[in-house]
N, C-alpha and C positions, 0 to 999 in steps of 0.2 A: 731208500729215501722215498718219501711219498711224493705224489705229483705236485701237491701244494707246496711242499718244501723245496722241490726243484724249481718251481716257478718263482718262489720268493728269492732263492739264491740267484737265479738268472736276472731278476729285476734289480737286485742289489748290485750285481756286476755291471749292468747297463748304466745304472745311476752313477757308479764310480767312474766308469769310462767317460761318461759325459762330463763329469766334474774335472777329470784330468785334461780332456780336450779343451775345455773352456777355462783353463787356468790362466791367471795373470802371472807371467814369468818376470821376475826381477833379475836383471843381468848387470854385469859390470860395465858393458858398453852402452846400454840404454836402460833407463830406469824402469820403464813399463812397456811390455809388448803383449798385445792381447789378440787372441783369435777365439771366436765363438765356435760352437759345435758344428755349425755349417761351414766354417771357414771364411765367413764373410768379414768385412771390415778391412779388406785389402790384404794383399800378401805382405807379410812382415818384411821379408827380404827377397825381392824379385830375383829369380834365377839364383837364389842362394847367396846373393851379394848384398852387402850393406852400404856399398859406395857405387855410385853410377855417374857416368858422364854421358850426356846426350849430344850428338852432333846437331848442328844448326837445323838441318832439314827434318829432324825427328823430335823437335821440341814442341811442347804445348804452352800456350799463353795462359798466365795466371789471370783469373777473373777479378772482379771487384773485391779487393781485400781492404777492409777498413775496420777500425775499432777505437775505443777510447784509450787514452794514454795511461800508463801505470802512474806516471808522475803527476798527472793532473786530470781529474775526472771530467773536467769541462773541455778538454782538448781531444779532438779526434785526429788520428793518424791514418793516412791512406797510402797504399802503394803508389797511387797516382801522383802523390806529392813528389815522387822521385823519378819523374819522367826523364828518360834518356840516360839514367844511371844504371850501372850494374848493382843489383841489390842482393845482399846476403841476409836471408831470413833464418833466425835461430829460434827454435821452439824450446822453452825451458820452464822449470818450476822451482820455487825456492826449496821445495822438499826433496829435490833430486840431487843426490851427491855427485854423480858424473857431470851435472850441469856446473857445479862449483869447480870441478876439476878443469873443465874446458874454458870457462869464462875468461881467465887471464889471456889465453891464446886468442880468443875472439876479440877481446879489446885491443890487443897488440896488433892484430891483423887490421882492425878497423882504423886505428891511428896511422898505420903504414899506408893505407890505401884511400883514405877519405878525400885527399886532395887530387886523386886520380880519376874521380868520377864514380866512386863506389860509396854506397850507403848500406849500413847495417840496420836491421830491424828485428827486434826481439818480439816473440809472442809468448806471453805468460799464460800457461794452461794448468788446469786441475789445481788451482790455488785455493784450497779450502780454508786456509788461514786468513784470507782477505788481502786487501790492498797493502796494509802495513808490512806484511811478510814479503810481498813482492818488492815494495820499495826498499825494505831493509836489505834484501838480496842485492839489488842494484847498487846500493850505497856501499855495502861490505865488499863487493867485488870490484868496485871502482868503474862500473860500466858507464860510458858517456854517450852511447847511442840510444835512441828511443826504443820503447817497448810498448806493445799493445796488451792491455789487460783483458784476458779472454778465458776465464776458467772453463767454460763449456767447450772451447776449441772451435767455435762456429766459423771463425775467420779462415780456418784451414780448408773449409769446403771450397774456397776460391782457388786453391792450388790444383784441385782436380782429383777425381776418383781413382785415377790410374796410379797415384802415388800413395804409399802408406802414410797415414797420419796418426798412428797409434803408438809411436815410439817417442820417448823423451829421454835425452835430447835428440833432436834431429835438425839438420841444416840444409837449406835449399839455396843454391846460387842461381840467380836469375840474370840473364843477359840484358842488354840495353832495351830490348823490346819486351822485357819482363816475361820471357819464356824460361822454362826450367832447363838450365844447362847442366846442373849437377845436383845430386842428392847424397846426403850422408845420414844414414839411419843408425848413427852411432856418434860418439864424440869425434871431434876433428881437431887436429893439432894445427898450430899457426903455420908451420912450413908448408904442409900439404894444402891448407886452405889458400894461402898466398899463391901457390902454384896454379891452382884452379882459377883463382881470380885473374891472375896475369894472363892465362890462356884466353879467358873470356874477354878481357879488355883488349886484346890484340885482334879480336875478330872485327871484320869490317861489316 
């Protein structure tokens, strides 16, 4: 094999390796998980786990999180609207099959806890089909809690760089000070979510 042929084959292998490393992986637990060649964009599953609970002394506060409502383009929703409440943030897309699977569990958990000082908030991301697709999803799933329309996912920057924000669906449970108490980088079932919410509600 000539030197030029070996060089060409080596270049091809490197290009293929880069493509594999930068692949978008579609999984049953989460619709999209992405890492680029450098590994940036956050660790998809810190410590190899998709579920995390953080003790009060190790929690970080979510910053200014705000965006316009899916239901009404003239209405803005902000995390600060829910001061003093435990807040469950769910990141979803109408294009995401696992989101449809977990939505009934989320709605039931919301109905069971909304009178206990708990607020659910959806964040609709990567919605290339537009507002109508997002609204249709909410209607078809019977969701009664509000959602922010945010295709670029800019609102997620407020949650903090230490948490992965490239997985859909994912759910964050915030305590009354709006610090991250738990993360689910996967679908979450009603029973498990209610257990986490109950634990956070009992905190002083």
